[in-house]
C-alpha positions in Angstrom: -4.8 -18.3 -2.2 -6.4 -15.1 -1.0 -10.0 -13.8 -1.0 -10.9 -10.2 -0.6 -14.4 -8.6 -0.3 -14.8 -4.8 -0.7 -17.9 -3.3 0.9 -17.8 0.5 0.2 -14.1 0.9 1.0 -14.1 -1.7 3.8 -12.1 -4.7 2.8 -12.4 -8.1 4.4 -9.4 -10.4 3.5 -8.6 -14.1 4.0 -5.2 -15.7 3.3 -5.2 -19.4 3.0 -1.5 -19.9 2.8 1.6 -17.9 3.7 2.7 -16.8 0.2 1.3 -13.4 0.9 4.3 -11.0 0.6 3.1 -7.9 -1.2 4.3 -4.4 -1.8 1.5 -2.0 -1.0 1.1 1.7 -1.6 -2.1 3.0 -0.1 -3.5 5.9 -2.0 -5.7 6.8 1.0 -5.4 6.9 4.8 -6.3 3.5 6.2 -6.7 1.3 9.3 -5.8 -2.4 9.1 -7.1 -4.7 11.8 -5.8 -8.2 12.3 -8.7 -10.5 13.2 -6.5 -13.7 13.2 -3.1 -14.7 12.1 -0.3 -12.2 11.8 0.8 -9.3 9.7 4.4 -8.0 9.5 5.0 -4.6 8.0 8.3 -3.1 6.7 8.5 0.5 5.8 12.2 1.0 5.9 12.7 0.8 9.7 12.2 -1.9 12.3 9.6 -4.4 11.2 6.2 -3.9 12.8 4.5 -7.1 14.0 0.7 -6.8 14.2 -0.9 -9.7 15.9 -4.5 -10.9 16.6 -6.7 -8.1 17.9 -4.2 -5.4 16.9 -4.6 -2.5 14.5 -2.4 -0.1 12.6 -2.9 3.3 10.9 -1.3 3.6 7.4 -0.7 7.1 6.0 -1.9 8.2 2.6 0.5 7.6 -0.3 2.7 5.5 1.9 4.9 2.7 0.5 5.0 -0.4 2.6 5.8 -4.1 2.3 3.3 -6.4 4.0 3.5 -10.1 4.9 0.3 -11.7 6.0 0.6 -15.2 7.4 -0.8 -17.8 9.7 -0.1 -17.7 13.5 -0.9 -20.2 16.2 -2.7 -22.4 13.7 -5.0 -19.6 12.5 -4.9 -18.3 8.9 -4.7 -14.5 8.4 -8.0 -12.7 8.3 -8.1 -8.9 8.4 -10.3 -5.8 8.0 -9.0 -2.8 6.1 -10.8 0.6 6.3 -9.9 3.1 3.5 -10.6 6.7 4.2 -11.0 8.4 0.8 -10.4 12.1 0.3 -14.1 12.6 -0.5 -15.2 10.8 2.6 -12.9 12.9 4.8 -14.1 16.1 3.2 -17.7 15.1 4.0 -16.7 14.2 7.6 -14.8 17.5 8.1 -18.0 19.3 7.3 -19.8 17.4 10.0 -17.3 17.1 12.8 -16.8 20.7 13.7 -15.7 19.8 17.2 -12.6 18.1 15.8 -11.3 21.2 13.9 -8.1 22.0 15.7 -6.0 25.2 15.7 -3.9 25.7 12.5 -0.6 25.3 14.4 -1.5 21.9 15.7 1.3 19.5 14.6 0.6 16.6 12.3 1.6 13.0 13.0 5.1 11.9 11.9 5.1 10.1 8.6 5.0 6.3 8.9 2.8 3.5 10.1 1.4 3.7 13.6 0.5 0.8 15.8 -2.6 1.9 17.5 -3.4 1.4 21.2 -6.1 -1.2 22.1 -9.0 1.2 22.8 -12.6 0.2 23.6 -13.7 2.1 20.5 -11.4 0.1 18.1 -12.3 -3.2 19.8 -16.1 -2.6 19.6 -15.8 -1.4 16.0 -14.1 -4.4 14.6 -16.0 -6.9 16.8 -19.3 -5.5 15.3 -17.9 -6.3 11.8 -16.8 -9.9 12.2 -20.2 -11.3 10.9 -19.2 -10.1 7.5 -16.4 -12.5 7.2 -19.1 -14.8 6.1 -19.4 -14.2 2.3 -23.1 -15.1 2.4 -23.7 -12.1 4.7 -23.4 -8.9 2.7 -23.7 -5.5 4.6 -25.5 -2.5 3.1 -23.3 0.4 1.9 -24.8 2.9 4.3 -24.0 0.6 7.2 -20.3 0.3 6.1 -20.3 4.1 5.8 -21.2 4.2 9.5 -18.3 1.9 10.3 -15.9 4.2 8.4 -17.2 7.0 10.6 -16.7 5.0 13.7 -13.1 4.2 12.6 -12.4 7.9 11.9 -13.8 8.9 15.4 -11.7 6.2 17.1 -8.6 7.8 15.5 -9.6 11.3 16.4 -10.1 10.2 20.1 -6.6 8.6 20.3 -4.5 11.7 19.4 -5.5 15.2 18.4 -2.8 15.2 15.8 -4.9 12.9 13.7 -7.2 15.8 12.9 -4.7 18.0 10.9 -3.2 14.9 9.4 -6.5 13.4 8.1 -8.2 16.7 7.2 -5.4 18.0 5.0 -6.9 18.6 1.6 -4.0 20.3 -0.1 -3.5 19.0 -3.6 -0.2 17.2 -4.0 2.7 19.1 -5.7 4.2 17.6 -8.8 7.3 15.7 -8.1 10.1 14.7 -10.4 9.0 11.8 -12.6 12.4 10.3 -13.2 13.4 10.6 -9.6 10.3 8.8 -8.5 10.6 6.0 -11.2 14.3 5.5 -10.4 13.5 5.0 -6.8 10.4 2.8 -7.4 11.1 0.9 -10.6 10.8 -2.5 -8.9 7.2 -2.0 -7.9 4.1 -2.9 -9.9 2.5 0.4 -10.9 -0.2 1.1 -13.5 0.1 4.4 -15.5 -2.7 5.8 -13.3 -0.7 4.9 -10.2 2.4 6.7 -11.7 0.4 9.7 -12.5 -1.2 9.8 -9.0 2.0 9.4 -7.1 3.8 12.1 -9.1 0.9 14.6 -8.6 -0.4 14.6 -12.2 -3.5 13.7 -14.2 -3.0 10.8 -16.5 -2.9 13.0 -19.5 -0.3 15.4 -17.9 1.9 12.5 -16.8 2.0 11.0 -20.4 2.8 14.4 -21.8 5.5 15.1 -19.3 7.0 11.7 -19.6 7.2 12.0 -23.4 9.5 15.0 -22.9 11.9 12.9 -20.8 12.2 9.6 -22.8 11.6 8.2 -26.2 10.3 5.0 -24.5 6.9 4.4 -23.1 6.8 4.3 -19.3 6.2 0.6 -19.4 9.3 0.0 -21.6 11.4 2.4 -19.6 10.6 0.4 -16.4 11.5 -2.9 -18.0 14.8 -1.5 -19.3 15.6 0.0 -15.9 14.9 -3.3 -14.2 17.1 -5.2 -16.6 20.0 -2.7 -16.3 19.9 -3.1 -12.5 19.7 -6.9 -12.8 22.7 -6.9 -15.1 24.8 -4.9 -12.7 23.7 -7.0 -9.7 24.8 -10.2 -11.5 27.9 -8.9 -13.3 29.3 -6.8 -10.5 27.5 -8.1 -7.5 27.8 -11.8 -8.3 24.2 -12.4 -7.6 22.3 -15.3 -9.1 19.1 -15.2 -11.3 17.0 -16.6 -8.5 18.1 -13.8 -6.2 17.7 -11.0 -8.8 14.5 -11.3 -10.8 12.1 -10.6 -8.0 14.3 -7.9 -6.5 14.1 -5.8 -9.6 10.4 -6.3 -10.1 9.8 -9.4 -12.4 7.1 -11.8 -11.4 8.9 -15.0 -12.5 12.3 -16.1 -13.8 10.9 -17.1 -17.2 9.6 -13.6 -17.9 12.9 -12.1 -16.7 15.0 -14.4 -18.9 12.9 -13.6 -22.0 13.2 -9.9 -21.5 16.9 -10.1 -20.6 17.7 -12.0 -23.8 15.6 -9.6 -25.9 17.6 -6.6 -24.5 21.1 -8.0 -24.3 21.1 -10.8 -26.9 22.3 -13.3 -24.4 20.5 -15.3 -21.7 21.1 -14.1 -18.1 22.9 -17.4 -17.4 25.8 -16.0 -19.5 26.2 -13.2 -16.9 25.1 -14.8 -13.7 27.7 -16.6 -11.6 
């Protein structure tokens, strides 16, 4: 079981068991602080272990797998600060001293484990009373905490400024290329539009030019085709395949598979 409170883009999360593997794609830049327990992040390289009292920076539009779990007898509790584009635009207007030369390099893409600075420690220590669901902070107070988080990043590395204060609109990217690479993840239509650099209306119009199927049906067909190949050619079992291709449970997978192929997956699986 998990409980998450959102106070003006500051999220307090509690995980009461270790069934907390999730695929996450943050639309905005973010800081994730571990108050207790442990978080393990996988973004395609070496896993990043984030323990009690540690914090990471997560880039905007970054795909990452998170596992939040107990450690040393303590359940996972964390605080997640989300820096929206509108918030960063406002702060850019205020923080003139952090405007760096145009040729200042940006940070490399990827999650960054942040150093343990006094600013980060004091910021999150001041927020721990709000783990109590009976104590609700005011929005303007949470706005100040977001500002503190932003300043903490800007003090760590000057490359955070050109990274965070980049307001260029995203270019359109190839819809089918994106969906073929990310078919296994749980996206809404709004997510697909956002990550391919389109409005929802434009995404629907562009997708219609590429397929006779709706995006939802295209994703199901794609997942089933990959699952079929994994079982038929790769010798994998149903229990190993259904989650890998993006189905939430084997029952849903079996029903969809039989609808598409006319046979149950057990007829294909070893």
